C-alpha positions in Angstrom: -45.7 -72.9 -95.4 -46.2 -71.7 -99.0 -44.7 -68.5 -100.1 -48.3 -67.5 -101.0 -49.7 -67.5 -97.5 -52.6 -65.2 -96.6 -53.1 -64.6 -92.9 -56.6 -63.8 -91.7 -56.9 -62.3 -88.2 -60.5 -62.3 -87.1 -62.3 -63.5 -84.0 -65.4 -64.4 -86.0 -65.0 -68.0 -87.1 -67.9 -67.6 -89.6 -66.1 -64.9 -91.5 -62.9 -67.0 -91.5 -64.8 -70.0 -92.9 -66.5 -67.7 -95.5 -63.2 -66.3 -96.7 -61.7 -69.7 -96.8 -64.5 -70.9 -99.0 -63.9 -68.1 -101.6 -60.1 -68.2 -101.4 -59.3 -71.9 -101.3 -59.3 -72.2 -105.1 -57.0 -69.1 -105.6 -53.8 -71.1 -105.0 -53.0 -69.5 -101.6 -52.4 -71.2 -98.3 -54.6 -69.7 -95.6 -53.7 -69.2 -92.0 -56.0 -68.0 -89.2 -55.7 -66.3 -85.9 -58.6 -65.2 -83.6 -56.9 -62.6 -81.4 -54.3 -59.9 -81.9 -51.5 -61.5 -80.0 -51.8 -64.9 -81.9 -52.1 -62.9 -85.1 -48.8 -61.1 -84.5 -47.1 -64.4 -83.6 -48.3 -66.1 -86.8 -47.4 -63.0 -88.9 -43.8 -63.2 -87.7 -43.6 -67.0 -88.1 -45.3 -67.4 -91.5 -44.3 -64.1 -93.2 -47.5 -64.0 -95.2 -47.9 -62.1 -98.6 -51.0 -60.4 -97.3 -52.9 -59.8 -94.0 -56.7 -59.6 -93.7 -57.2 -57.9 -90.3 -60.3 -57.3 -88.2 -60.2 -54.1 -86.0 -62.2 -55.3 -83.0 -59.9 -58.1 -81.7 -59.4 -59.5 -78.2 -56.1 -59.3 -76.4 -54.5 -56.8 -78.8 -56.7 -54.5 -81.0 -56.5 -54.5 -84.8 -55.3 -50.9 -84.7 -52.2 -52.0 -82.6 -51.6 -55.1 -84.7 -51.6 -53.0 -87.8 -49.2 -50.5 -86.3 -46.8 -53.2 -85.2 -46.9 -55.1 -88.5 -46.3 -51.9 -90.4 -43.2 -51.2 -88.4 -41.7 -54.6 -89.6 -43.1 -55.0 -93.1 -44.8 -53.4 -96.1 -47.0 -56.4 -96.6 -50.5 -55.4 -97.8 -53.0 -55.1 -95.0 -56.8 -55.2 -95.7 -58.8 -54.1 -92.7 -62.3 -55.6 -92.0 -64.6 -53.8 -89.6 -68.2 -53.0 -88.8 -67.1 -49.4 -88.1 -67.8 -47.3 -91.2 -67.2 -43.8 -89.9 -64.8 -41.5 -91.8 -62.6 -41.0 -88.7 -62.3 -44.8 -88.3 -61.3 -45.1 -92.0 -58.7 -42.4 -91.7 -57.3 -43.9 -88.5 -57.0 -47.3 -90.3 -55.1 -45.8 -93.2 -52.9 -43.7 -91.0 -52.1 -46.9 -89.0 -50.7 -48.4 -92.1 -53.6 -50.3 -93.7 -53.7 -50.5 -97.5 -57.4 -51.1 -97.8 -60.6 -50.9 -95.7 -63.7 -53.1 -96.1 -66.8 -52.6 -94.1 -68.9 -55.5 -92.7 -71.1 -57.0 -94.0 -69.2 -57.5 -97.2 -69.4 -59.5 -100.4 -66.6 -62.1 -100.2 -66.2 -61.9 -103.9 -65.1 -58.3 -103.5 -62.6 -59.1 -100.8 -61.1 -61.8 -103.0 -60.9 -59.4 -105.9 -59.2 -56.8 -103.7 -56.7 -59.4 -102.5 -55.9 -60.3 -106.1 -55.4 -56.6 -107.0 -53.1 -55.9 -104.1 -51.0 -58.9 -104.7 -50.7 -58.1 -108.4 -49.4 -54.6 -107.5 -47.0 -56.0 -105.0 -45.6 -58.5 -107.5 -45.1 -55.7 -110.0 -43.4 -53.5 -107.4 -41.1 -56.3 -106.4 -40.1 -56.8 -110.0 -38.8 -53.3 -110.0 -37.3 -53.4 -106.5 -33.7 -53.2 -107.6 -34.1 -49.6 -108.5 -31.9 -47.0 -106.9 -32.5 -43.3 -107.2 -30.0 -40.7 -106.1 -30.6 -36.9 -105.9 -28.0 -34.6 -104.3 -26.6 -36.8 -101.5 -29.8 -38.7 -100.9 -30.2 -42.3 -102.1 -33.4 -44.2 -102.2 -32.6 -47.9 -102.4 -35.8 -49.9 -103.1 -34.0 -53.2 -103.0 -33.1 -52.7 -99.3 -36.0 -50.4 -98.6 -33.6 -47.8 -97.3 -33.0 -44.1 -97.7 -29.5 -42.9 -97.0 -28.0 -39.4 -96.7 -24.2 -39.3 -97.1 -24.2 -43.0 -96.3 -26.3 -42.8 -93.1 -29.7 -44.4 -93.0 -32.7 -42.1 -92.5 -35.4 -43.6 -90.4 -38.4 -43.8 -92.8 -41.4 -46.1 -92.7 -42.0 -48.4 -95.8 -44.8 -46.2 -97.1 -42.8 -43.1 -96.6 -40.0 -44.6 -98.7 -42.5 -45.7 -101.4 -44.0 -42.1 -101.5 -40.5 -40.5 -101.7 -39.4 -42.9 -104.4 -42.5 -42.2 -106.5 -42.0 -38.4 -106.2 -38.3 -38.7 -107.0 -39.0 -40.7 -110.2 -41.8 -38.2 -111.3 -40.1 -34.8 -110.8 -42.0 -31.6 -111.5 -45.3 -33.5 -112.1 -48.2 -32.4 -109.9 -50.3 -35.3 -108.4 -53.6 -35.0 -106.6 -54.0 -36.7 -103.3 -56.3 -39.2 -104.9 -53.7 -40.0 -107.6 -51.0 -40.5 -104.9 -53.3 -42.9 -103.0 -53.8 -44.9 -106.2 -50.1 -44.8 -107.4 -48.4 -45.3 -104.0 -50.9 -47.0 -101.7 -52.3 -49.0 -104.7 -56.0 -48.3 -104.6 -58.6 -45.6 -105.1 -60.0 -44.5 -101.7 -62.3 -41.6 -102.7 -62.7 -39.0 -100.0 -60.1 -40.3 -97.6 -57.0 -38.3 -98.5 -55.8 -37.0 -95.2 -53.3 -39.8 -94.9 -51.4 -38.4 -97.9 -51.0 -35.1 -96.1 -49.8 -36.9 -92.9 -47.1 -38.8 -94.9 -46.0 -35.7 -96.8 -45.6 -33.8 -93.5 -43.5 -36.6 -92.0 -41.3 -36.8 -95.1 -40.6 -33.0 -94.9 -39.7 -33.2 -91.2 -37.4 -36.2 -91.7 -35.6 -34.7 -94.7 -35.3 -31.2 -93.4 -31.7 -30.0 -93.9 -30.8 -33.0 -96.1 -32.0 -31.7 -99.5 -30.6 -28.7 -101.4 -31.7 -28.6 -105.0 -35.3 -29.8 -104.7 -38.3 -29.8 -102.4 -41.7 -31.4 -101.9 -44.0 -28.5 -102.9 -47.7 -28.0 -102.2 -49.7 -27.0 -105.2 -52.7 -25.3 -103.5 -56.0 -26.7 -104.5 -54.4 -29.5 -106.4 -51.9 -31.7 -104.5 -48.1 -32.1 -104.4 -45.1 -32.3 -106.6 -41.3 -32.7 -106.3 -39.8 -29.6 -107.8 -36.3 -28.2 -108.5 -35.6 -25.2 -106.3 
């Protein structure tokens, strides 16, 4: 399979055919799965560069597929769903999705979002050899690891990306919307709770391991990494 494989997991064959029509000339190989279990198997077999994922899937739900994929990889995930409630969107983002498209959708917009996410991913990979060390904490983006005194701290890929971004932009205040754009890679107006969740998890996992700096809340604005 090509190194530019996009995996589409959706039980609606009409949607699969529609996306294939709009993506076939983009230079990507397309793979399809019509239930969550098959989708996971194909993800592990093909190692796609991006996943388009329906939420309402047979066998294993899209929520669970997203959660399991995110445990193994930071590959971009675009969710497709007919559920447009705010809680559903927040759950999708918290599960690890990078984008959220509500059905019915314009396939040209989905294709444009795919291109945008892959451009950002390629740019991130071009800088993936960076290492950042503060105190006794090292963020190694080439291995997607965070180590404290040589021991690996169990952080999820998005938590590592968020920590690395804050460490390389010390003492600069970022709004939640800016962090969504800079770290998650898109502008998701109004759905910022996922940033708070990831900040809370970082604080918990780094407690007792940092001395000269902290992730500070700037009330009414957002967050910054500041020297103590």
